[in-house]
Each structure stands twice: as structure tokens, then as C-alpha cells.
Residue, then its C-alpha position, 0 to 999 in steps of 0.5 A: m843393187n844388192n839392197m834393192s834385190t833383197n828388198l824386192t825379193s822380200n816383198l815378193s816372198l811376203i806376197n807369195t806367202t800371205s796373200v798371193l791368191p786374193l791379189l791375183e783374183s782381184a787384179a784378174i777380175s779388174g781386167l776381165v770385166p772390161y773385156i766382158l763388156l767389149s766382147f759383148l759389144l763386138a758380138f752385137c756389132s758383128a751381127t751386122v757382118n755375118y751370123i757366125m761371128p756373133f756366136v763366136f764373140g758371144a761364146i767369148t763373152l760367156t767364157l770370160i764371165f765364167e772365168a771371172a766367176a771361177l775366180v770368185a767362188n765356183s770351181w764348176a765355172l771353169v768346166v763351163a768355160g772349157i766347154l765354151e772354149l771348145l765351141i769357140l774352137i769349132f766355130a774357128i775351124y768352120g770359119s777358116a774352112a769357109l773363108l778358105v773355100k771362098g778364097l779358092t772358089q770366089r764363092l760363099a759356098l759354106k753358110g754363115f758368111g756374106t749374110p748378116l743377121f740384120n742389115v745395118l745399112l737399111l737402118g735409119t738415116p742421118n738428119s744432116a741438112s748439108a750434103q757437104s757436111i754429110g760428105q765430110e762425116k762419111k770421109k771421117n768415119t770410113k777413114y778414121a773409124e777403125p783406129m778410133a774404135l781400137g784406140s777407144f777399146c784400149d782406153t776403156v780397158s786401161s781406165f777401168i783397171f785404174a778405176f778398180y785400183c783407185f777405189g781399193y778393190v785391188t791393193s797392189f798393181a803388180l798384175g795391173v801393170a801387165w794388163v795395162s802394158i799389153i793393152s797400151a801396146a795395142q793402142l800403139f798399134a792403133t797409132y801406127y794404123a792411123h799413121l798409115r792412113q795419114d791421120c796425124y790427129h789420131t796418131t797423136k791422140f792414141g800415142l799420147h794416151a798409150t804413153y800416159w797409161l804406160i807411165k801411170a801403170w809403171e808408176e803405180f807398180v813402183a809405188s805399190v810393189l817396190i816402195e809400199d810405204a804411202n808416206k814415202v810415195s807421197s813425199g816422192r810425188e810432191a816433187m814430180v811435175g811431169d803430169w803438168f805436161f800431160v795437162a798441156a798436151a790434153l789441151v792441145l788435143c781439145v783444140g785439135s778436136l774442135n772441128t770434129d764432133c761433140l763426142e770426140l771433143s767430150h772424150n778429149m775433155l774427159f782425158l783433160l780431167l783425167t790428167i788434172s786428177s792425177v797431178p801429184q800436188i793433190p793432197p794424198q787423201g783425195y788423190y785416188v778418189f779424184f783419179g778413180v772418179a775421172c777414170s770411171l767417167f773416161t771409161a764410160a765415154s770410151l766404151y760409148g765411143t767404141f760402140s758408136r765408131l764401130i756401128n757408124t763405120i759399118a753403116e756408113k752413116s751416123l746411126i749412133p749419135v756423136g753430136p754436131q761439129p762444135v766449131s766449123t773448120d773455117q772458123l777454127k782456122r781463122i781463130l788459130s791463124c789470127g787472120r793470117s793467110d797460108r804461106r806454104d811454099p808450092g809443093e810443100s806437104p805438111q801432112n806427109d812431113q808432120i804426121a808423127d812430129a806432134l808425138f815427137y814433141i810430146s814425148n820429149g816434153v814429158a821426159a824433160l819436165s819429168a827429169l826436172h828436179a832440185k838438188s834437195t830431191s836427189a837424195n829422195s829415193s822415193f822420188l828417184h824410183l817414181t821418176v824412172p818410168w816417167v823419163l824412160i818410157s816417154g823419152a826412150v820407149i815412145q820416142g824409139y817408136v816415133s823414130q821407127v814410124q818416121v822411118r816407115g814414113g820415108r824420113r830415114f834421115g829425119s828419124v835420126i833426131p828422135f832416135f838419138y834423143a831416145v838414147v839421150w833420155a835412156t842414158w839420163t835415166w840410168f845415170r841421174f836416177a837409177g845410178l843414184l839408187i844403185q850408188l854407182s861407183p865414182m870410177e864409172a863417172p868418166g865413162f858417162t863423161a865421155g858419152a856426154i861429150a859424144f852427145l854434144v858433138i852429135n847434137g851439133f850435127l843435129m842442129l845443122i839438120a834442124s836448120y834445114r827444117n824450121l826454127v822451132l826444131l832448131f831452137l829445140t836442138t839448141i836448148m838440148e845442147v845446153v841441157l847436154v852441157c848440164f849432163l856433162l857437168s853432172t858427170l863431173r859433180q859440178l852441176p848448176y841445178e838452176l841452169e838445168i831447171a831453166m833449160l828443161v822448162i824452156f825445152s818443155i815449152i818449146c815442145i808444147y808449142g811444137a806439138l800444137a803447131s805440128l798437129v794443127n798444121c797437119i790437120f788442116t794441111q796448111r801452115i796455120l801456126q808458124m814454125g819458122p822458116a828454115l835457115f838453109k834451103g837445100q837445092k831441089k832436084k828436078e823431078e822427072k814425071p813419074q811413070s803411070p802404074c797403068p794406062v791412062a786416057e783423056s776423057r775429052l779425046t774420042s781416042g781416050l774413050l775408045k781406049i778405055t772401051k777396049l780395055l773394058d771389053e777385054g775384061g779389064v777393070c778401069g777407073i772412070p769419072t761419074d757425076t759424083v766421085y770416081a768409080l771402078a768399072a767392069s763390063c757386064k760382058n765379063p763376070q770375071a772382071i766384076e770378081k776382080i773388083y772385090n779383090i782390087k778394093d778388098r771389098p767385103a763379099e756381102k756388099p753388092i755392086c750396082i750397074c750403070i746405064s746411060s739413060v732411062e730409055q736404055l732401061l725402057a728397052a728392057k721392059p722391066p715390070f715396074s709400076p707407073l709410080l716407080w717409072e715416074f720416080m726414076r724419070n724425076v731422079y735420073p740422070g743424077g746423083i741418086s741410085c735406085i734399088v729395084s727388084k731383079g728379074d729376067w729383064l736384066y738379060k734384055l738390058g745386057v747384063g747377061a752372064a753377070y746376073d749373079r755377080v751384081g746386086t743381091k739375090d733379089s734386088i739390083m741398084i741402078r745408076v744413071p749418072d748425069h755425066t756425058v763421058t760416062a753415058h757415052l761409055c755405057d753406050l759403047t760398052g753396054p751396062l757397067a758394074i761400078t763401085s767407088a774407086n777407093p780401097s774399102g773403108e777409105p775416102d772416095s777418090t775425087h781426082h784421077s790422081m787419087v785413083l792412080s796412086r791408090l789403085g793404079h797398080k791393080i787396075q788396067g786403066v784410068l779415064c782422066d777427067g780432073d776433079s770430080n763434081e762432088v766430094v761424096a757418092s750418090t744417095v741410095v734409095n730403096c724402092l722395093k716398097i715404093d708401090e706401098g707408098t714408102i721409100g727408104i734412104v739406104r745411104e745419104g750422099c750428094v743429094p740430101a734425103v729431104r730433097v729425095q723425099q720431096i721428089f717422091e711426095r711430088v711424084k706420088s701425088r701426081v701419079v696416085 
């Protein structure tokens, strides 16, 4: 320990006395450049939200540019950066005040929020030929885009810093390890956010990426700061095989993304290239060049992914191309299942059980394969130095995170296995690698022997737990028992290296299959790849029917309809069925109820709410000043899954909107919905016009069954009109009719009715009227 401390102190003192400033400057610039690019990207994207945030992100971009310039040559750049930071502070104070006033008054009293510089919703339209595929794409964007954008953001920064380092612009990774560690922690937040949204694919993907970047960052830190000698680093890396598990895990992600889009698949294939380029068996003279090129390509793909996911999420359609689906979902399921049918037990929910399981298998597999070494390498100090971050980060740090995620997911007993294995790998690292480096005294070995015996006993109980789960987990814990026997023998200086190598390899193979099966089964919520049955099955308790979080009513009963009518008239917000997906409804007689909808959904204030009426005849009675072309177009699309945006006017008061005039639509326009649904139409006849919006938390998938409304929003609303499965999986198609008299209409959002079909109806009506 004293020798290590002396070497580290001498190395750091040498850096401090000779080249600390150039090292810090080059390393700082390598981190600032990707943040400059990303803050500029956010400045552009935020222009679609309001016109305060673009100036904030623009000022941040300029601040980072001048900070970087100050590092290179110009000291005056720091003064400019300070002025810009003052502007950011002023914008922050104003923004805080505006949002505080909005929270108190439920109004956008101060300018700058609620009105974007340009409305991305009115740009472009997807060219999908299938309404079903559009619905899947919309669900994917609204459900996954936020963690996807954050995860791609983190990949951009990490890969750019490594590219800078690999091409020789930075000679030491002393500061780079701090950059990458911080951004990898943010990527773990993206993983956790994906887990909260029950998105096992992105939980696994970003967890794997964060593990990879953390391990490579600390490996390079050890190589460039603690070892320094390139020959020693090369000799130490030759015996390391942990990278090969990352290659296999990257292949698993490629398989899991075959039914997403081309951008996602390309991103995963570039990550596969990245893992291959970092395999230590590559000759030293080409290692950093290959790795640097792969990092550069991955940076470009991640930057494009961040931009496309952000814009497409805001627009709720594919404005930025992401490519078609490479393989259809049904075809991929047939290939993976080899024609077998789903044998899932009734009531079994693989998704809830396996969201973090794939990451559990991956972290164990990386640790096991990284710990693999022969007797001859035990004396190689460079190998021991470089292996410590591999086993410690994947086996202990990431697995501890997996344990916490599973506790949050409700699997408190099941989280014992990852928590225990995190302790095992941490102890393994200390005794087998760090212990050899610091030359532990033989007097301390009995303490590890006692600990190894305790590990064997505890893992025996974990084998019993695994027998209630599946055969894969049972095999994994059984092999771990043999591995722990090897660990016990190593504390007694009697280790059979060949047995340990064989067991660690088998353990890694089980982990890669477990990761693939868990990921695929979770994505499709079916048992596509077999994990094996449980040896023992616990007795299932008879579950009592849970109490509904709010009053419910049956749509087929007149009394149910009258019950919801009464709740709406009293100022309540209720979930109701429509001809597309379930909606939240509030009576236009109660403007305060419409305000509640924004709070219930966490809906941005800049997104207006439409009105729902029972028929075109109800609209005719209000005598709006519509042109013959607009009237004819409405008669052809109503009732149905199309919503029309028209100009506002006093006719809305005659329609029955009344005091809700300022609460629905925008200042100048209103969207009108006439559902092709008997229950909804009758409800509108009883209550008058309803203000409606989709019954889902903002940014999440639409509700296609009344149980989804109850589970997600039942504790916030006053009632739900139950009607079973919805007729569609996506919302209505929104048509901008403000310029219909000029011969044009615009597709704001393509939903259950394809845009091509809408255009055909319009051309037919226009030719007949004109």
C-alpha cells in the first residue's frame, strides 16, 4: 500500500510540476465541445415549447463557447462568459416568477411561456400507409422518447470524450474519468426513468451503455495515470477477456431492436462496432485508432438520435426520419420462438417481473468473464490494476443499482440475489486483485475463508429462491455455488485454476442467454424464449377484487350514463369511451373542471383542449359562419375519427360552451370532435358540449381500456364510464381547416384515419362543391 501511495503521489506531483495546465485545458475542451453541440440542439428544440427557453439555451451555448475559448488563448473570453451567465440568471429568475404566477393563478400572466416561436405540430406529416403502424410509432415516441433522448445525450458526450482521447488530443484520462463518470450517472437516471415507464428495452440498453462507459473510463484512468508504461498496459490487456461479453450483449441489443426502427438498429450496430474495437486482443498500434474511429461514428449517430427523438416527441409524429421497421413484430416473434406458441400461465406478467432482469444477467456476466484469469497472470501487476474496475463496477456498483431498482419495482425479496452478488464480486475484487497488489498478509486470509463459508451458506438459500423462479436462475445460482467453492479454496491457497476458469465461462454463457431471454420475453410480454419452469410453485393467495379508486359506471346501463352525467354537471372530470381511445371529459358549464384536466394529466398549458358534440345538427343550431365547402367537408367526416380545427367565434356561446370559451382551443381557433359512438353522443346530448382530451398522463400511451384509465388516473378523477376495449389503439386524426376556403387543409396529427384518406375525402368534396 505504501509503494502504491508513493508511486501515485510521485506521478501526480510530476503532473503538477510539469504539465498540469495543458492537460487540464485539453481535457476540459474535450468535455465542453459535446455540451456546446447539445446545448445548441436544445436551444433549437426548445423553440417549439416557448420563447424563453431558446434564449436560455442559446446563452448557455455561447457561455460554453467562450469558456472553451478562454482555455485556449483569450482571457477576455471569461468576461464575456460571465456576462452571459448573468443573462442566464436573469432569464432563470423571470422564468421562475412566470411559472410561480401561473401556478397561483392558473393563467399565463407573464409573457414568454405557453406560446412557442414556431408550432412544430403544424409541420409536415408522416407518410405511413398504415394507421396501425402510425399508432405503434406514436406510442413508442410518447412512451420512450424522453429516456431515449437523455440516453442518447449521454452517449454523445462519453463517446466524444473517448474519441478526443484516442486521437491523442488528450494524453491523460485523469480529468476525462470525471467527465465520463458524471455523464454515466445521468445515463443511469435514464435507465431508471425507463424502468418507471416499464420499458425493459431501454432499461437494459442504457444500463449496458453506462456500465461500458464507466468501465472503459476507469480502465483508461488506471492505464494513463497509475501505470503509464504503454508496454505494461499492453501486456496486462492481453490477458483480459471481459470485452467479449460486451460484444455478446451488444448483439442481444441488436436482436431486441429489430422490430423498432432503422435508427435504433443502426445505433445498436454502431455500439457493437464500438465493443469490437475495444477488444484488448487488437494489436496496440491499431487499438486506439480503431476505437477512436468507432467512437466518432457512435457520437454522430447519438447526436442525431438525440435530436430526432426530441423533435419527434414534441411533434408527436416523425418529422425527423428514423427509418422504417426492419422486421415486423410478428415475424420476429416467429423467428425467435421457432414456431412455438406462448405457454405463459394465466395471470403471469413477464414484463413486470423482468424489467431489470436482463441488466442483472449482463452485470454478472461482465464481472464473471472479467474475473477470469490463469495462474500465470496472477503475478502481472498491470493485469491486476486494469481488472479491478471491470469486476468492481459491473459486479458491485451496477448490480447494487439493479438491486435498488428491483426494490422500487416491488420485488423486495427477489432483490436479495443481485444485492448479495454485488457483495460477492466486491469481496472477490478486494481479495483476488487488490489484495495481491497490496500484498495482503497471510494472517488476514482466515477472515476471507470465514466469509467464503458464509457466502456458500447464503447462496444455498438463494438456490432455493431461484427454484421458485425458473431453471435459468437456478442454474446460475448453482454455478455460483461452485465458483464460491473456488473462492474458498483460493483463500486456502489451494485453488484449481482450471475449474474456476470453466465455471466462470459457464456462468457467463448462462448470463448471456438469461439476458437475451429476459429482454425478448419482456419486450413481447410473452414467453418467446424458454427460461424453464419453476421447480416449486408457491400457493397463490386468493386475491380480493381491489376497490376502485373512483366511482365507476357501466356504459350499457342508463343508470350508469346518468351517474356520469351528474358527476360532470357537478364539476367533475370523468373518463369516457369514444370511437377511438378513452378520453378525459369535463362539462363546458364548469370552466374550473377544464383547468383540472391540465393538472390531472400534467398537460403543458400550450396544448389546447378540444370540444366534443353529439352531431353536426347540434353544430348547425349554433349557426357558425362556415363556408359551404367546410360544411360539406364536415358532413363527410362527422361522425368519425377525424377532428377539425376551425375559427372561434360568438357562435360557441350558442353551442353551449358559455364560460368555458377561454378555456378551450386557442385564442383564435377551436378543434371540434364528433365521435361515431352512441354512448358518447348520448352523453353529449345530456350534458351539452364536453371539453375532452386523451385519458393518459401527458407523454404516455393512450388508454385503450377503462382499466388503464382507472390504474393511471383513477385517484385523480371523479368517475369512469366503463366500456371495455376501445375501438382503436390511437387517437383521432386532426385536420387544420382554417384555410379550407383557400383550397388547402393541413394534417396536424395523423391518427386512426390515414392522411391519404382525409385528402381523398377533401378532394372529392372540393370537386363537388366548387
